[in-house]
C-alpha positions as CSV (number, residue, x, y, z in Angstrom):
1,M,0.0,0.0,0.0
2,K,1.3,3.4,-0.9
3,T,0.6,6.7,1.0
4,E,-1.2,8.3,-2.0
5,F,-3.7,5.3,-2.2
6,L,-4.4,5.6,1.6
7,E,-4.9,9.3,1.5
8,R,-7.4,9.0,-1.3
9,L,-9.4,6.5,0.8
10,Q,-9.2,8.8,3.8
11,S,-10.7,11.6,1.6
12,K,-13.4,9.3,0.4
13,A,-14.3,8.2,4.0
14,M,-14.4,11.8,5.3
15,G,-16.5,13.0,2.3
16,C,-19.1,10.2,2.1
17,G,-21.5,11.8,4.6
18,L,-21.8,8.6,6.7
19,P,-19.8,7.3,9.7
20,C,-17.6,4.6,8.3
21,Q,-14.4,2.7,9.0
22,L,-12.0,0.8,6.7
23,I,-9.4,-1.8,7.7
24,L,-6.9,-2.8,5.0
25,V,-4.4,-5.6,5.3
26,S,-1.6,-6.4,2.8
27,E,0.5,-9.5,3.2
28,K,3.4,-11.2,1.4
29,L,4.5,-14.6,2.7
30,L,7.7,-16.4,1.7
31,S,7.8,-20.0,3.1
32,L,9.5,-23.3,2.7
33,R,9.1,-26.7,4.4
34,L,11.5,-29.4,5.5
35,A,10.1,-32.8,5.2
36,N,11.6,-36.3,4.9
37,S,15.1,-34.8,5.1
38,Q,14.4,-32.7,2.0
39,I,13.7,-29.0,1.4
40,I,10.5,-28.2,-0.4
41,Q,11.2,-25.2,-2.6
42,P,10.2,-21.7,-1.3
43,A,6.7,-20.5,-2.2
44,V,5.7,-16.9,-2.3
45,S,2.1,-15.7,-1.8
46,E,0.6,-12.2,-1.7
47,N,-2.8,-11.2,-0.4
48,F,-4.8,-8.0,0.1
49,F,-8.2,-7.6,1.7
50,A,-10.4,-4.8,2.8
51,F,-13.1,-4.7,5.6
52,V,-15.6,-1.8,5.5
53,K,-18.2,-0.8,8.1
54,I,-20.8,1.9,7.4
55,E,-23.6,3.3,9.7
56,K,-26.9,4.1,8.0
57,R,-29.8,5.3,10.1
58,G,-28.5,3.8,13.3
59,R,-27.6,0.4,11.7
60,V,-24.1,-0.8,11.1
61,T,-23.4,-3.0,8.1
62,S,-20.1,-4.5,7.0
63,S,-18.5,-6.3,4.1
64,M,-15.1,-7.8,3.3
65,A,-13.4,-8.5,0.0
66,A,-10.0,-9.8,-1.1
67,G,-8.2,-9.2,-4.4
68,P,-6.3,-6.3,-6.0
69,E,-6.2,-3.3,-3.8
70,A,-8.5,-0.8,-5.5
71,W,-11.0,-3.6,-6.6
72,A,-11.1,-5.1,-3.1
73,V,-11.8,-1.7,-1.5
74,D,-14.6,-0.9,-4.0
75,E,-16.2,-4.3,-3.5
76,A,-16.1,-4.1,0.3
77,W,-17.5,-0.6,0.2
78,Q,-20.3,-1.5,-2.2
79,G,-21.1,-4.6,-0.2
80,A,-21.4,-2.6,3.1
81,A,-23.4,0.2,1.4
82,E,-25.9,-2.2,-0.2
83,A,-26.2,-4.7,2.7
84,E,-29.8,-5.3,3.9
85,Q,-30.8,-3.4,6.9
86,G,-31.0,-5.5,10.1
87,P,-31.8,-4.6,13.7
88,K,-30.5,-1.4,15.1
89,T,-26.8,-2.0,15.9
90,G,-25.4,1.6,15.9
91,P,-23.9,4.0,16.5
92,L,-20.6,3.1,14.9
93,L,-18.0,4.2,17.4
94,L,-14.9,5.8,15.8
95,A,-11.5,6.5,17.1
96,P,-10.7,10.3,17.0
97,A,-8.8,12.0,14.2
98,C,-5.1,11.0,13.9
99,R,-2.8,10.9,11.0
100,Q,0.1,8.5,11.6
101,P,1.3,6.7,8.4
102,D,4.2,4.2,9.0
103,L,5.1,2.0,6.1
104,D,8.8,1.4,6.7
105,C,9.7,-2.3,6.9
106,P,12.9,-4.4,6.7
107,P,13.5,-5.7,3.1
108,P,12.3,-9.2,2.5
109,P,14.9,-12.0,2.2
110,E,15.8,-13.5,-1.2
111,P,14.6,-17.1,-1.6
112,R,18.2,-18.2,-1.9
113,E,18.9,-16.8,1.6
114,C,16.0,-18.9,3.0
115,L,17.3,-22.0,1.2
116,A,20.8,-21.5,2.6
117,Y,19.3,-21.3,6.1
118,A,17.3,-24.5,5.6
119,E,20.4,-26.3,4.2
120,D,22.4,-25.3,7.3
121,V,19.7,-26.8,9.5
122,L,19.5,-30.0,7.5
123,G,23.3,-30.3,7.9
124,K,22.8,-30.5,11.6
125,Y,19.6,-32.5,11.9
126,Q,19.3,-34.7,8.9
127,K,15.9,-36.4,9.6
128,C,14.1,-33.2,10.7
129,A,10.8,-31.8,9.6
130,G,9.8,-28.1,10.0
131,R,8.9,-24.8,8.4
132,L,10.4,-21.4,7.7
133,A,8.1,-18.5,7.0
134,V,8.9,-14.8,6.6
135,R,5.8,-12.5,6.6
136,Q,5.6,-8.9,5.4
137,R,2.4,-7.3,6.6
138,Q,0.9,-3.8,6.3
139,V,-2.2,-2.8,8.3
140,A,-4.1,0.4,7.8
141,V,-7.2,1.8,9.7
142,I,-9.1,4.7,8.2
143,N,-12.3,6.3,9.3
144,S,-14.7,9.2,8.6
145,A,-13.6,11.1,11.7
146,G,-10.2,11.8,10.1
147,L,-8.2,8.8,11.3
148,L,-5.4,7.4,9.1
149,R,-3.0,5.0,10.9
150,T,-0.7,2.5,9.2
151,H,1.9,0.1,10.3
152,A,4.3,-2.3,8.4
153,G,6.4,-5.0,9.9
154,Q,8.2,-8.3,9.2
155,L,8.1,-11.5,11.2
156,A,10.4,-14.5,10.6
157,H,9.3,-17.7,12.2
158,F,11.0,-21.1,12.2
159,F,10.4,-24.5,13.8
160,V,11.9,-27.9,13.4
161,S,11.4,-31.3,15.1
162,D,13.6,-34.4,15.1
163,L,13.3,-36.5,18.3
164,G,12.9,-33.1,20.0
165,Y,11.6,-29.6,19.1
166,F,13.0,-26.1,18.4
167,E,11.1,-22.9,17.6
168,A,12.2,-19.3,17.2
169,A,10.8,-16.0,15.8
170,A,12.3,-12.6,15.2
171,P,11.2,-9.1,13.8
172,S,13.3,-9.8,10.7
173,F,14.9,-12.7,8.8
174,R,18.3,-11.3,9.4
175,E,17.7,-11.3,13.2
176,L,16.4,-14.9,13.0
177,R,19.5,-16.0,11.2
178,R,21.6,-14.8,14.2
179,L,19.7,-17.0,16.7
180,P,21.3,-20.3,17.4
181,C,19.3,-23.3,16.2
182,E,19.8,-25.7,19.1
183,L,17.4,-28.6,19.1
184,L,17.1,-30.4,22.4
185,A,17.0,-34.0,21.3
186,A,17.0,-37.4,22.9
187,P,17.9,-41.0,21.9
188,D,15.1,-42.7,20.0
189,K,14.1,-44.7,23.1
190,P,10.4,-44.5,24.2
191,K,10.0,-43.8,27.8
192,A,6.9,-44.3,30.0
193,I,6.1,-41.5,32.4
194,P,4.6,-42.0,35.9
195,Q,0.9,-42.8,35.8
196,G,-1.3,-39.8,36.2
197,G,1.3,-37.1,35.9
198,C,4.7,-35.7,36.8
199,R,6.8,-32.6,37.2
200,A,7.3,-30.9,33.9
201,L,9.4,-28.2,32.2
202,L,7.3,-26.3,29.7
203,G,9.1,-25.0,26.6
204,S,8.5,-21.6,25.3
205,R,5.7,-22.6,22.8
206,A,3.8,-24.4,25.6
207,V,4.2,-21.4,27.9
208,S,3.0,-19.1,25.0
209,D,-0.1,-21.3,24.6
210,L,-0.6,-21.3,28.4
211,V,-0.7,-17.5,28.8
212,E,-2.8,-17.2,25.6
213,G,-5.3,-19.6,27.1
214,I,-5.5,-17.8,30.4
215,C,-6.0,-14.4,28.6
216,Q,-8.7,-15.9,26.3
217,C,-10.7,-17.0,29.4
218,G,-10.1,-14.1,31.7
219,F,-9.0,-10.8,30.2
220,G,-11.5,-10.1,27.5
221,G,-13.8,-7.2,28.2
222,R,-16.8,-8.8,26.6
223,E,-16.4,-12.1,28.5
224,F,-16.0,-10.0,31.8
225,L,-19.2,-8.0,31.1
226,E,-21.1,-11.2,30.3
227,G,-20.0,-12.9,33.4
228,R,-18.0,-15.6,31.5
229,S,-14.5,-14.5,32.7
230,F,-12.8,-16.2,35.6
231,L,-12.1,-12.7,36.9
232,N,-15.8,-12.5,37.8
233,E,-15.0,-15.1,40.4
234,T,-11.4,-14.7,41.4
235,N,-8.4,-12.4,40.9
236,L,-6.0,-15.3,41.6
237,V,-4.4,-16.1,38.3
238,G,-1.1,-17.7,39.3
239,N,1.4,-17.8,42.1
240,E,4.1,-15.2,42.9
241,N,6.1,-16.4,39.9
242,F,3.4,-15.3,37.4
243,T,3.6,-11.7,36.3
244,L,2.1,-11.0,32.9
245,T,1.8,-7.8,30.8
246,D,0.5,-6.8,27.4
247,D,3.2,-4.8,25.6
248,W,3.5,-4.5,21.8
249,R,6.8,-2.6,22.2
250,L,8.6,-5.8,23.3
251,T,7.0,-8.2,20.7
252,G,7.0,-6.2,17.5
253,G,3.2,-6.0,17.5
254,L,0.8,-3.4,16.1
255,P,0.9,-0.1,18.0
256,F,-2.8,0.4,17.4
257,D,-5.8,-1.9,17.4
258,F,-8.4,-2.6,14.6
259,E,-10.3,0.5,15.5
260,G,-7.2,2.7,15.2
261,T,-6.9,3.3,19.0
262,S,-3.4,3.3,20.4
263,R,-2.6,0.1,22.3
264,S,-2.1,0.6,26.0
265,C,0.7,-1.4,27.6
266,L,-1.0,-3.0,30.6
267,P,-0.3,-5.2,33.5
268,L,-2.6,-8.2,33.4
269,A,-1.3,-10.1,36.4
270,E,1.2,-9.0,39.0
271,R,2.7,-11.8,41.1
272,G,-0.4,-13.9,40.4
273,Q,-3.0,-11.3,41.0
274,G,-5.3,-10.4,38.0
275,Q,-5.6,-6.7,37.2
276,G,-8.7,-6.5,35.0
277,P,-9.9,-6.9,31.4
278,V,-9.0,-5.1,28.2
279,T,-11.5,-3.2,26.1
280,D,-12.4,-1.7,22.7
281,L,-14.5,1.4,22.1
282,A,-17.9,-0.4,22.6
283,L,-16.9,-2.3,25.7
284,A,-15.3,0.8,27.2
285,A,-18.5,2.8,26.6
286,R,-20.4,0.1,28.5
287,L,-17.9,0.3,31.4
288,S,-17.9,4.1,31.4
289,S,-14.1,4.1,30.7
290,T,-11.8,4.7,27.7
291,S,-10.7,2.0,25.3
292,T,-7.4,0.2,26.2
293,G,-6.8,-0.3,22.4
294,H,-7.4,-4.1,22.2
295,C,-10.1,-4.4,19.5
296,L,-9.8,-7.7,17.7
297,P,-10.0,-8.1,13.9
298,P,-13.8,-7.8,13.3
299,W,-13.8,-10.5,10.6
300,E,-12.5,-13.0,13.2
301,D,-14.3,-12.1,16.4
302,D,-16.1,-9.4,18.3
303,G,-14.7,-8.0,21.5
304,A,-11.2,-7.3,22.8
305,L,-8.2,-9.4,23.9
306,P,-4.6,-8.8,24.7
307,L,-2.5,-10.0,21.7
308,D,1.1,-9.2,22.7
309,L,1.8,-11.1,26.0
310,V,5.0,-10.7,28.0
311,L,5.7,-13.1,30.9
312,A,8.3,-11.9,33.4
313,A,11.6,-13.8,33.4
314,G,13.0,-15.5,36.4
315,E,16.5,-16.3,37.7
316,E,17.1,-19.9,36.5
317,E,19.8,-20.3,33.9
318,D,19.7,-24.1,33.7
319,L,16.2,-25.3,34.0
320,L,17.1,-28.9,32.9
321,S,19.3,-29.2,35.9
322,T,16.7,-27.6,38.1
323,L,14.1,-30.1,36.8
324,G,16.4,-33.1,37.5
325,D,13.9,-35.9,36.6
326,G,10.7,-35.1,34.8
327,L,9.1,-34.3,31.5
328,Y,10.3,-31.7,29.0
329,L,7.1,-30.5,27.2
330,P,7.9,-28.2,24.3
331,R,4.4,-27.8,22.9
332,F,0.8,-28.7,23.1
333,H,-1.2,-30.1,20.2
334,Y,-4.9,-29.7,19.3
335,L,-5.9,-27.5,22.2
336,G,-9.6,-27.3,22.9
337,L,-11.4,-25.1,25.5
338,V,-13.5,-27.1,28.0
339,D,-14.4,-24.6,30.8
340,P,-13.6,-20.8,30.5
341,Q,-14.3,-20.2,34.2
342,T,-11.4,-22.4,35.2
343,A,-9.4,-22.0,31.9
344,T,-9.5,-25.7,31.5
345,F,-8.2,-27.1,28.1
346,T,-7.9,-30.5,26.6
347,G,-5.3,-31.6,24.1
348,T,-2.3,-33.7,23.6
349,I,1.4,-33.3,24.2
350,R,3.9,-33.5,21.3
351,D,7.7,-33.9,20.8
352,C,8.2,-34.5,24.5
353,L,11.4,-35.9,26.1
354,W,12.0,-37.7,29.4
355,I,14.7,-36.1,31.5
356,E,16.9,-37.8,34.1
357,D,19.6,-36.0,36.1
358,G,19.1,-33.0,33.8
359,R,19.7,-34.9,30.6
360,P,17.3,-36.1,27.9
361,V,17.3,-39.9,27.9
362,G,14.3,-40.8,25.7
363,T,11.1,-39.8,23.9
364,V,7.6,-39.7,25.3
365,P,4.7,-40.6,23.0
366,P,1.7,-38.2,22.6
367,L,-0.6,-38.3,25.6
368,R,-4.0,-36.7,26.2
369,F,-4.6,-34.2,29.0
370,T,-7.4,-32.1,30.4
371,V,-6.0,-29.5,32.8
372,S,-6.8,-26.1,34.2
373,F,-4.2,-23.5,32.9
374,L,-5.0,-21.4,36.0
375,A,-4.0,-24.4,38.2
376,L,-0.8,-24.8,36.2
377,A,0.1,-21.1,36.7
378,R,-0.4,-21.6,40.4
379,E,2.0,-24.5,40.4
380,I,5.0,-22.7,38.9
381,Q,8.2,-23.6,40.7
382,A,10.9,-22.0,38.6
383,V,11.1,-19.6,35.7
384,G,13.9,-19.3,33.2
385,K,16.1,-16.2,32.8
386,E,16.0,-16.2,29.0
387,R,12.9,-15.3,27.0
388,K,12.0,-16.2,23.4
389,L,9.6,-14.6,21.0
390,M,6.8,-16.9,19.9
391,A,4.9,-16.0,16.7
392,G,1.1,-15.5,16.7
393,S,-1.6,-14.5,14.2
394,W,-2.0,-10.8,15.0
395,G,0.5,-10.5,17.9
396,N,3.5,-12.2,19.4
397,N,4.4,-13.4,22.8
398,L,7.7,-13.0,24.7
399,V,8.0,-15.8,27.3
400,P,10.5,-17.9,29.2
401,E,10.5,-21.6,29.9
402,L,9.2,-22.7,33.3
403,I,8.8,-25.7,35.6
404,V,5.5,-26.7,37.1
405,S,5.3,-29.1,40.1
406,R,2.8,-31.4,38.4
407,F,1.3,-31.9,34.9
408,N,-1.5,-34.4,34.9
409,F,-2.6,-36.8,32.1
410,E,-5.7,-38.8,31.5
């Protein structure tokens, strides 16, 4: 997207005579896969879509279209303008006037650079499977009140598994290349774990899913207002080792939400004590407060959630030695929500290793679990000193690894 194109759309929005809002997203994705000890050639895809909301006589209609920039905007605008009138849903709340274009972004890597990175990994782990993806994304929010905010960014993400698991992300491919790819692996010897559960070291991806699950169940403003948040019952989110904030500045996230409101950097839990939900314009109006800037993409869900989670680091430099004997659990698989009031999820573990005397000695097969993520956060015994960036859809998380006293299995 170019500045001239966005300025023309801003003039159109301000001159249409109706309250309206446009959200534009442009993406370019370069990806390759590692499978069966081979590199599948890089693929490049480009996408653009527009989402338009218009208020007419107290009713808000919306439409979305994907395709070439000008065509997609026209299609989405026409779809919203011609949509059948439903029940009264207005007014359309708009962020105040602000002009803040920012389209600077690191240059994308050449496919040959990605191939060279993948070949280096294959040289170290010959039977591995994984994926490298580099995403360039531009997001623009425009409204009839005079708002024009844009942001451009790059995210490089890589994971690989081979009798173990490694994952990393960075704000650019060049930064990702500087990160050491060190796969914690074990001999191909299946190990049985104690019946029922055991002490566990959660890897960064598992911790990222843990904090996302807790936020999904507790820190959304809509869920809080509807009495479906665990914060309606308790402020005890974790123990003293659990301090969680939402801070896009540390994760390379969007500086504004999908209404164009600046994202607040907020404490969510301080030493285990929950601090309160996040909001968008509509939820803030219902709470007689101001928006915290956490409106979700409207084509995915209504409401507000924190998207850039930062878990405080601890003091442990060698968590494997601290664990001694137990399970190394790098990631969850097929997570499903069971009970939002207790943040209980079901799923399976994947790529797990059994640890003895601080060393991996064998692999652990996938096992099913149903556990409360709140209960896990209250069982944290040790937190790592190093934090890793974990990639997400519309935000990223910065988290350490951590040890919980017990992880139960079915």
